[in-house]
Z-matrix of the N, CA and C atoms (Angstrom, degrees):
N
C 1 1.528
C 2 1.581 1 102.43
N 3 1.375 2 112.40 1 134.95
C 4 1.445 3 114.15 2 178.70
C 5 1.549 4 113.66 3 -71.45
N 6 1.351 5 112.78 4 164.06
C 7 1.459 6 120.05 5 -171.95
C 8 1.515 7 111.49 6 -66.97
N 9 1.351 8 119.42 7 -39.50
C 10 1.435 9 117.93 8 177.73
C 11 1.559 10 112.27 9 -60.49
N 12 1.317 11 118.84 10 -40.46
C 13 1.431 12 120.44 11 177.13
C 14 1.609 13 107.99 12 -65.22
N 15 1.226 14 118.76 13 -43.84
C 16 1.517 15 113.64 14 175.57
C 17 1.435 16 119.14 15 -56.70
N 18 1.398 17 112.50 16 -40.34
C 19 1.500 18 120.35 17 -178.41
C 20 1.560 19 107.08 18 -66.13
N 21 1.378 20 116.91 19 -40.39
C 22 1.458 21 118.35 20 -176.90
C 23 1.580 22 108.79 21 -70.28
N 24 1.347 23 116.34 22 -39.37
C 25 1.480 24 118.12 23 174.21
C 26 1.484 25 114.30 24 -51.30
N 27 1.254 26 113.18 25 -46.62
C 28 1.488 27 124.02 26 -178.34
C 29 1.494 28 110.05 27 -71.52
N 30 1.311 29 120.13 28 -50.39
C 31 1.502 30 120.07 29 -175.87
C 32 1.607 31 110.40 30 -70.19
N 33 1.341 32 118.53 31 -33.94
C 34 1.394 33 117.27 32 177.01
C 35 1.518 34 115.20 33 -87.02
N 36 1.318 35 116.91 34 -1.31
C 37 1.498 36 118.47 35 -177.18
C 38 1.396 37 118.82 36 61.60
N 39 1.388 38 115.34 37 41.70
C 40 1.459 39 123.99 38 -176.09
C 41 1.455 40 113.10 39 -82.13
N 42 1.316 41 119.54 40 140.42
C 43 1.443 42 125.73 41 178.76
C 44 1.567 43 109.39 42 -125.81
N 45 1.341 44 113.23 43 166.77
C 46 1.501 45 114.05 44 176.62
C 47 1.509 46 117.83 45 -60.91
N 48 1.267 47 118.26 46 142.59
C 49 1.433 48 121.29 47 179.41
C 50 1.502 49 108.02 48 -107.40
N 51 1.356 50 118.58 49 144.28
C 52 1.470 51 123.38 50 176.98
C 53 1.555 52 114.21 51 -55.14
N 54 1.320 53 120.41 52 -30.37
C 55 1.454 54 123.15 53 179.57
C 56 1.520 55 112.16 54 -85.66
N 57 1.322 56 117.83 55 -5.87
C 58 1.483 57 122.10 56 -169.94
C 59 1.449 58 115.53 57 111.71
N 60 1.272 59 118.73 58 157.22
C 61 1.493 60 118.51 59 -177.24
C 62 1.489 61 116.44 60 79.15
N 63 1.278 62 116.60 61 -162.71
C 64 1.514 63 120.74 62 -177.92
C 65 1.544 64 105.88 63 -132.09
N 66 1.294 65 117.60 64 154.42
C 67 1.463 66 121.16 65 176.25
C 68 1.530 67 114.84 66 -158.26
N 69 1.308 68 114.78 67 162.82
C 70 1.546 69 118.99 68 177.53
C 71 1.608 70 102.83 69 -149.38
N 72 1.300 71 112.96 70 125.27
C 73 1.414 72 115.28 71 177.02
C 74 1.565 73 107.62 72 -76.11
N 75 1.334 74 117.65 73 123.47
C 76 1.470 75 121.61 74 -174.95
C 77 1.565 76 115.11 75 -109.64
N 78 1.266 77 111.33 76 -12.43
C 79 1.504 78 119.02 77 177.75
C 80 1.480 79 115.15 78 -152.06
N 81 1.277 80 119.16 79 133.56
C 82 1.486 81 130.48 80 179.20
C 83 1.541 82 106.06 81 -144.85
N 84 1.347 83 113.55 82 109.72
C 85 1.527 84 117.24 83 -179.53
C 86 1.526 85 108.96 84 -51.90
N 87 1.384 86 113.90 85 144.12
C 88 1.397 87 113.42 86 177.21
C 89 1.497 88 113.88 87 -91.68
N 90 1.401 89 111.77 88 11.07
C 91 1.546 90 116.72 89 171.98
C 92 1.457 91 106.95 90 -117.71
N 93 1.325 92 110.84 91 154.58
C 94 1.428 93 117.43 92 -178.18
C 95 1.588 94 114.23 93 -132.31
N 96 1.334 95 113.48 94 162.82
C 97 1.419 96 121.73 95 177.82
C 98 1.489 97 108.88 96 -104.05
N 99 1.333 98 114.82 97 129.09
C 100 1.483 99 115.90 98 -175.98
C 101 1.498 100 112.48 99 -72.53
N 102 1.336 101 118.10 100 149.29
C 103 1.552 102 122.50 101 -176.76
C 104 1.425 103 111.98 102 -50.87
N 105 1.368 104 112.72 103 -41.11
C 106 1.586 105 115.61 104 -178.33
C 107 1.548 106 114.66 105 -58.38
N 108 1.332 107 112.56 106 -24.46
C 109 1.464 108 119.17 107 -177.40
C 110 1.529 109 114.54 108 -92.43
N 111 1.303 110 114.50 109 -6.11
C 112 1.529 111 121.60 110 -177.38
C 113 1.534 112 110.51 111 -101.77
N 114 1.291 113 114.73 112 161.03
C 115 1.457 114 117.07 113 176.02
C 116 1.631 115 112.21 114 -61.01
N 117 1.269 116 117.32 115 161.66
C 118 1.425 117 120.09 116 178.15
C 119 1.376 118 121.34 117 -54.73
N 120 1.371 119 117.32 118 -26.74
C 121 1.396 120 125.27 119 -177.42
C 122 1.503 121 119.98 120 -61.84
N 123 1.359 122 109.26 121 -21.85
C 124 1.533 123 116.94 122 179.08
C 125 1.517 124 110.52 123 -89.34
N 126 1.335 125 112.37 124 141.36
C 127 1.551 126 118.28 125 -176.02
C 128 1.531 127 114.04 126 -87.07
N 129 1.381 128 116.89 127 -12.41
C 130 1.402 129 118.71 128 178.64
C 131 1.574 130 111.75 129 -165.71
N 132 1.220 131 118.18 130 -167.27
C 133 1.488 132 117.50 131 177.15
C 134 1.612 133 112.95 132 -66.01
N 135 1.219 134 119.36 133 159.49
C 136 1.461 135 124.31 134 -178.70
C 137 1.590 136 107.86 135 -137.32
N 138 1.343 137 112.54 136 139.61
C 139 1.353 138 117.65 137 168.14
C 140 1.519 139 113.44 138 -56.20
N 141 1.352 140 115.17 139 153.19
C 142 1.461 141 118.32 140 178.28
C 143 1.554 142 112.03 141 -54.01
N 144 1.224 143 118.99 142 -41.07
C 145 1.461 144 121.37 143 -178.49
C 146 1.519 145 110.65 144 -163.44
N 147 1.331 146 115.88 145 165.35
C 148 1.453 147 124.10 146 171.96
C 149 1.577 148 109.36 147 -144.41
N 150 1.418 149 112.56 148 161.23
C 151 1.421 150 115.09 149 178.94
C 152 1.585 151 107.89 150 -145.71
N 153 1.257 152 121.39 151 141.88
C 154 1.444 153 122.60 152 174.87
C 155 1.504 154 109.05 153 -132.57
N 156 1.397 155 112.98 154 152.77
C 157 1.420 156 119.40 155 157.32
C 158 1.524 157 110.23 156 -78.48
N 159 1.340 158 116.12 157 147.70
C 160 1.612 159 117.93 158 178.74
C 161 1.456 160 103.00 159 -142.69
N 162 1.305 161 117.53 160 138.29
C 163 1.409 162 122.15 161 177.48
C 164 1.532 163 115.40 162 -136.32
N 165 1.331 164 123.41 163 131.95
C 166 1.377 165 123.56 164 170.18
C 167 1.509 166 109.68 165 -109.27
N 168 1.274 167 118.96 166 146.50
C 169 1.478 168 124.42 167 -177.56
C 170 1.495 169 109.18 168 -131.01
N 171 1.332 170 123.04 169 136.41
C 172 1.405 171 126.73 170 169.65
C 173 1.514 172 113.12 171 62.14
N 174 1.335 173 115.90 172 -123.36
C 175 1.496 174 121.68 173 179.75
C 176 1.539 175 113.93 174 -94.66
N 177 1.383 176 114.36 175 14.09
C 178 1.472 177 117.81 176 177.57
C 179 1.472 178 107.25 177 -67.15
N 180 1.398 179 113.11 178 158.43
C 181 1.536 180 114.31 179 173.33
C 182 1.579 181 105.47 180 -148.64
N 183 1.275 182 109.01 181 156.37
C 184 1.461 183 114.39 182 170.94
C 185 1.536 184 110.89 183 -85.85
N 186 1.253 185 120.61 184 114.47
C 187 1.454 186 123.89 185 -178.42
C 188 1.510 187 114.87 186 -59.18
N 189 1.260 188 114.63 187 152.66
C 190 1.525 189 114.98 188 175.92
C 191 1.538 190 107.94 189 -56.20
N 192 1.334 191 116.78 190 136.91
C 193 1.457 192 123.04 191 179.21
C 194 1.516 193 103.72 192 -161.75
N 195 1.325 194 114.75 193 167.99
C 196 1.494 195 118.08 194 170.28
C 197 1.417 196 108.45 195 -144.78
N 198 1.390 197 115.92 196 164.80
C 199 1.405 198 126.75 197 -178.23
C 200 1.558 199 110.81 198 -126.88
N 201 1.294 200 114.80 199 160.57
C 202 1.476 201 119.03 200 176.71
C 203 1.475 202 115.83 201 -85.15
N 204 1.368 203 115.46 202 -0.63
C 205 1.450 204 124.31 203 -176.71
C 206 1.535 205 107.88 204 -128.26
N 207 1.283 206 120.31 205 159.21
C 208 1.417 207 124.67 206 169.85
C 209 1.530 208 107.50 207 -66.40
N 210 1.405 209 114.70 208 148.37
C 211 1.433 210 116.76 209 177.04
C 212 1.502 211 108.91 210 -134.53
N 213 1.388 212 118.87 211 127.89
C 214 1.492 213 122.65 212 -178.78
C 215 1.566 214 107.21 213 -100.76
N 216 1.329 215 115.22 214 129.10
C 217 1.427 216 119.85 215 173.94
C 218 1.529 217 109.83 216 -106.20
N 219 1.355 218 115.85 217 131.80
C 220 1.407 219 126.19 218 176.74
C 221 1.499 220 116.53 219 -110.75
N 222 1.234 221 122.40 220 121.58
C 223 1.517 222 123.48 221 -178.50
C 224 1.398 223 109.87 222 -80.35
N 225 1.391 224 115.36 223 139.27
C 226 1.568 225 122.50 224 178.02
C 227 1.555 226 107.97 225 -116.76
N 228 1.421 227 116.81 226 -59.93
C 229 1.503 228 112.23 227 -168.54
C 230 1.522 229 102.64 228 -159.80
N 231 1.360 230 112.32 229 167.63
C 232 1.336 231 125.59 230 172.91
C 233 1.491 232 111.71 231 92.84
N 234 1.399 233 120.51 232 -147.81
C 235 1.407 234 125.35 233 -178.74
C 236 1.641 235 107.94 234 -77.94
N 237 1.319 236 112.89 235 144.46
C 238 1.532 237 118.82 236 170.10
C 239 1.607 238 107.15 237 -50.24
N 240 1.336 239 115.99 238 155.23
C 241 1.372 240 121.11 239 173.92
C 242 1.510 241 109.82 240 -117.58
N 243 1.369 242 115.01 241 136.86
C 244 1.426 243 116.27 242 175.36
C 245 1.490 244 109.25 243 -98.25
N 246 1.281 245 117.82 244 125.60
C 247 1.525 246 124.75 245 178.36
C 248 1.541 247 108.47 246 -105.14
N 249 1.383 248 113.83 247 128.03
C 250 1.390 249 117.30 248 176.45
C 251 1.580 250 107.74 249 -110.10
N 252 1.292 251 115.39 250 126.02
C 253 1.512 252 121.60 251 -175.17
C 254 1.523 253 111.29 252 -121.38
N 255 1.317 254 116.96 253 121.59
C 256 1.456 255 119.54 254 168.87
C 257 1.506 256 108.76 255 -106.54
N 258 1.324 257 120.29 256 116.58
C 259 1.368 258 120.86 257 -179.90
C 260 1.522 259 115.08 258 -76.21
N 261 1.325 260 117.46 259 -177.40
C 262 1.442 261 118.05 260 -179.61
C 263 1.469 262 116.08 261 -66.25
N 264 1.376 263 113.45 262 -20.80
C 265 1.497 264 115.04 263 177.59
C 266 1.563 265 113.11 264 -92.07
N 267 1.360 266 116.02 265 0.78
C 268 1.459 267 119.02 266 168.63
C 269 1.655 268 106.11 267 97.80
N 270 1.236 269 118.44 268 7.31
C 271 1.531 270 126.26 269 -177.46
C 272 1.453 271 104.63 270 -81.70
N 273 1.399 272 119.03 271 126.51
C 274 1.460 273 126.00 272 177.56
C 275 1.587 274 108.67 273 -93.84
N 276 1.356 275 110.04 274 130.06
C 277 1.564 276 114.32 275 168.89
C 278 1.534 277 106.86 276 -122.56
N 279 1.265 278 115.33 277 148.24
C 280 1.513 279 124.71 278 175.05
C 281 1.489 280 108.39 279 -117.57
N 282 1.233 281 118.31 280 125.64
C 283 1.433 282 124.98 281 176.37
C 284 1.519 283 112.53 282 -123.25
N 285 1.247 284 117.21 283 131.85
C 286 1.477 285 128.53 284 177.95
C 287 1.598 286 105.09 285 -96.81
N 288 1.297 287 109.27 286 111.79
C 289 1.532 288 118.53 287 178.51
C 290 1.518 289 106.23 288 -96.15
N 291 1.330 290 118.30 289 116.07
C 292 1.413 291 122.91 290 178.80
C 293 1.494 292 111.55 291 -175.63
N 294 1.372 293 113.03 292 -168.94
C 295 1.498 294 115.82 293 -180.00
C 296 1.518 295 118.66 294 -107.40
N 297 1.366 296 115.45 295 6.19
C 298 1.451 297 117.20 296 172.22
C 299 1.460 298 111.88 297 -83.22
N 300 1.307 299 114.78 298 78.92
C 301 1.518 300 122.12 299 -173.38
C 302 1.481 301 112.69 300 -68.59
N 303 1.408 302 114.73 301 -28.97
C 304 1.366 303 117.11 302 -177.82
C 305 1.558 304 110.93 303 -83.58
N 306 1.309 305 115.22 304 -8.17
C 307 1.525 306 124.08 305 174.68
C 308 1.458 307 108.89 306 -93.21
N 309 1.358 308 112.88 307 -128.13
C 310 1.454 309 115.68 308 -179.02
C 311 1.528 310 112.33 309 -119.50
N 312 1.349 311 114.56 310 30.20
C 313 1.436 312 116.24 311 173.98
C 314 1.530 313 115.76 312 -114.36
N 315 1.341 314 114.68 313 155.69
C 316 1.440 315 122.55 314 173.22
C 317 1.582 316 111.45 315 -120.17
N 318 1.305 317 115.85 316 142.56
C 319 1.559 318 111.63 317 -176.31
C 320 1.520 319 111.01 318 -83.14
N 321 1.307 320 122.41 319 -11.44
C 322 1.400 321 122.91 320 171.52
C 323 1.560 322 113.89 321 -146.55
N 324 1.221 323 121.90 322 152.94
C 325 1.450 324 125.56 323 -175.02
C 326 1.538 325 107.43 324 -153.85
N 327 1.335 326 117.66 325 140.43
C 328 1.475 327 127.75 326 176.26
C 329 1.390 328 110.83 327 -102.86
N 330 1.272 329 122.24 328 123.04
C 331 1.464 330 129.52 329 172.90
C 332 1.500 331 108.21 330 -93.32
N 333 1.271 332 116.62 331 125.06
C 334 1.498 333 123.39 332 -176.33
C 335 1.533 334 109.37 333 -73.06
N 336 1.292 335 116.15 334 142.60
C 337 1.374 336 126.01 335 177.37
C 338 1.651 337 109.27 336 -47.62
N 339 1.242 338 116.46 337 148.29
C 340 1.438 339 122.88 338 174.24
C 341 1.456 340 112.73 339 68.84
N 342 1.369 341 120.67 340 8.57
C 343 1.424 342 123.28 341 173.94
C 344 1.455 343 109.97 342 -93.24
N 345 1.343 344 118.86 343 135.48
C 346 1.471 345 127.20 344 171.81
C 347 1.541 346 106.51 345 -72.18
N 348 1.370 347 113.79 346 129.60
C 349 1.432 348 112.09 347 172.89
C 350 1.550 349 114.05 348 -148.81
N 351 1.307 350 112.04 349 155.05
C 352 1.465 351 119.57 350 -173.05
C 353 1.569 352 106.82 351 -142.44
N 354 1.339 353 120.98 352 158.04
C 355 1.426 354 122.04 353 179.65
C 356 1.536 355 112.30 354 -146.31
N 357 1.353 356 113.93 355 152.05
C 358 1.493 357 120.60 356 172.49
C 359 1.517 358 105.72 357 -145.32
N 360 1.460 359 110.41 358 164.38
C 361 1.388 360 117.52 359 175.65
C 362 1.580 361 111.50 360 -78.93
N 363 1.358 362 110.66 361 144.26
C 364 1.488 363 113.16 362 173.38
C 365 1.598 364 110.15 363 -67.91
N 366 1.339 365 111.77 364 -39.26
C 367 1.492 366 117.62 365 -173.90
C 368 1.497 367 108.37 366 -108.35
N 369 1.359 368 121.24 367 102.24
C 370 1.486 369 120.71 368 -170.83
C 371 1.512 370 113.74 369 -68.09
N 372 1.471 371 115.71 370 -13.11
C 373 1.480 372 118.65 371 -177.99
C 374 1.521 373 106.26 372 -87.40
N 375 1.233 374 124.07 373 9.41
C 376 1.476 375 122.11 374 -167.71
C 377 1.537 376 110.36 375 -128.86
N 378 1.326 377 121.16 376 -148.68
C 379 1.479 378 125.29 377 173.23
C 380 1.485 379 104.07 378 -150.78
N 381 1.319 380 115.11 379 166.30
C 382 1.406 381 122.80 380 176.80
C 383 1.539 382 110.25 381 -131.75
N 384 1.300 383 117.78 382 119.95
C 385 1.479 384 120.72 383 177.61
C 386 1.531 385 112.85 384 -107.04
N 387 1.356 386 115.57 385 123.75
C 388 1.431 387 115.77 386 -178.71
C 389 1.596 388 103.52 387 -137.08
N 390 1.409 389 109.53 388 170.59
C 391 1.550 390 115.74 389 165.72
C 392 1.465 391 106.43 390 -118.58
N 393 1.330 392 117.57 391 153.07
C 394 1.424 393 129.23 392 179.38
C 395 1.454 394 108.93 393 -127.16
N 396 1.374 395 115.73 394 126.45
C 397 1.525 396 122.25 395 178.19
C 398 1.541 397 109.02 396 -118.13
N 399 1.264 398 116.94 397 139.02
C 400 1.455 399 125.60 398 -175.20
C 401 1.565 400 106.21 399 -132.23
N 402 1.418 401 112.51 400 129.35
C 403 1.450 402 121.20 401 178.54
C 404 1.482 403 108.74 402 -135.51
N 405 1.407 404 122.45 403 125.98
C 406 1.422 405 124.31 404 -6.48
C 407 1.528 406 105.81 405 -63.58
N 408 1.341 407 116.78 406 165.24
C 409 1.497 408 121.67 407 -169.47
C 410 1.444 409 118.15 408 -54.43
N 411 1.273 410 116.87 409 158.13
C 412 1.463 411 123.36 410 -176.20
C 413 1.525 412 112.52 411 -72.81
N 414 1.271 413 119.21 412 138.25
C 415 1.373 414 125.50 413 173.49
C 416 1.528 415 108.35 414 -142.04
N 417 1.405 416 116.48 415 134.75
C 418 1.450 417 122.93 416 -171.15
C 419 1.607 418 107.41 417 -57.51
N 420 1.322 419 118.61 418 -22.35
C 421 1.478 420 119.34 419 178.17
C 422 1.565 421 109.80 420 -65.89
N 423 1.352 422 118.69 421 -19.93
C 424 1.451 423 125.75 422 -175.01
C 425 1.525 424 110.76 423 -96.77
N 426 1.326 425 117.23 424 -0.97
C 427 1.481 426 124.19 425 -175.67
C 428 1.532 427 107.85 426 -102.15
N 429 1.288 428 114.78 427 133.56
C 430 1.493 429 123.13 428 169.10
C 431 1.456 430 114.15 429 -127.34
N 432 1.263 431 119.72 430 119.25
C 433 1.411 432 123.94 431 177.02
C 434 1.577 433 109.24 432 -84.69
N 435 1.331 434 118.72 433 132.50
C 436 1.373 435 123.89 434 -175.25
C 437 1.530 436 113.51 435 -70.32
N 438 1.333 437 113.63 436 135.65
C 439 1.404 438 121.53 437 170.18
C 440 1.485 439 113.33 438 -97.27
N 441 1.329 440 120.85 439 126.46
C 442 1.389 441 124.74 440 -170.58
C 443 1.681 442 112.18 441 -54.04
N 444 1.231 443 113.35 442 -50.56
C 445 1.487 444 114.53 443 -176.64
C 446 1.551 445 112.98 444 -62.12
N 447 1.383 446 112.97 445 -42.71
C 448 1.439 447 120.46 446 179.86
C 449 1.572 448 112.85 447 -61.11
N 450 1.319 449 110.75 448 -46.51
C 451 1.453 450 118.84 449 -179.67
C 452 1.489 451 116.21 450 -67.49
N 453 1.364 452 121.74 451 -33.29
C 454 1.351 453 130.25 452 173.78
C 455 1.558 454 110.76 453 -68.36
N 456 1.405 455 118.75 454 -35.96
C 457 1.379 456 121.65 455 173.24
C 458 1.540 457 112.61 456 -63.01
N 459 1.420 458 111.74 457 -45.53
C 460 1.587 459 114.26 458 177.96
C 461 1.468 460 112.57 459 -68.60
N 462 1.281 461 119.51 460 -36.13
C 463 1.481 462 122.40 461 -169.06
C 464 1.579 463 111.07 462 -133.28
N 465 1.297 464 116.06 463 61.43
C 466 1.454 465 117.51 464 178.78
C 467 1.538 466 119.48 465 -50.46
N 468 1.321 467 112.47 466 -33.68
C 469 1.496 468 119.54 467 -179.48
C 470 1.444 469 110.53 468 -66.10
N 471 1.408 470 123.37 469 -15.02
C 472 1.332 471 123.37 470 -179.85
C 473 1.582 472 111.79 471 -111.80
N 474 1.305 473 118.40 472 16.99
C 475 1.432 474 120.35 473 -172.96
C 476 1.561 475 116.51 474 -52.96
N 477 1.281 476 118.61 475 -40.03
C 478 1.516 477 117.02 476 178.32
C 479 1.501 478 110.80 477 -63.68
N 480 1.298 479 118.62 478 -41.91
C 481 1.584 480 120.57 479 -179.62
C 482 1.473 481 103.37 480 -67.59
N 483 1.280 482 127.19 481 -41.22
C 484 1.428 483 125.28 482 -173.02
C 485 1.515 484 107.46 483 -71.10
N 486 1.324 485 120.67 484 -37.08
C 487 1.482 486 123.61 485 174.54
C 488 1.517 487 110.27 486 -57.50
N 489 1.348 488 114.06 487 -46.33
C 490 1.495 489 120.79 488 -178.15
C 491 1.457 490 113.46 489 -61.05
N 492 1.303 491 120.52 490 -39.53
C 493 1.442 492 127.57 491 -169.90
C 494 1.548 493 114.55 492 -112.10
N 495 1.366 494 118.05 493 29.07
C 496 1.446 495 119.39 494 170.17
C 497 1.544 496 106.04 495 -139.74
N 498 1.288 497 114.61 496 153.42
C 499 1.439 498 125.66 497 -171.14
C 500 1.592 499 111.59 498 -107.88
N 501 1.347 500 112.58 499 -11.30
C 502 1.431 501 119.68 500 -171.79
C 503 1.511 502 111.64 501 -134.51
């Protein structure tokens, strides 16, 4: 891991994330939305919004996972990050998150709820630092980590990608 990544992990208080990489929740609204006012997919009330720092380093990747809410990723520094998204219809999209806006990168991107997504660094000798915001706020009850066998059954056309970005 390069020295800048180590320094950022320490300065930002990042810890290991279950999907891969490092994170630290830096915002959680102190107000919430009652369950009765939310769509049925939510198991209880949710904070208005949440935000985290998230970092990948070297060969780390964010494993395929999905959320019950939309999630917006904001690029900050380091290597661009490639996001692979499989929507509910099985269509694959690839997004390059970075600052080369005149090239093929975008500085922010929103992943739609119920889409399976994974990510990796474009430059494996670097790191990528982003922020992620979720509205209504993130709750681990709304997070599902992809299981390789189940995802391949759902999306056999993407089996090689699924094998690359799942640990189980």
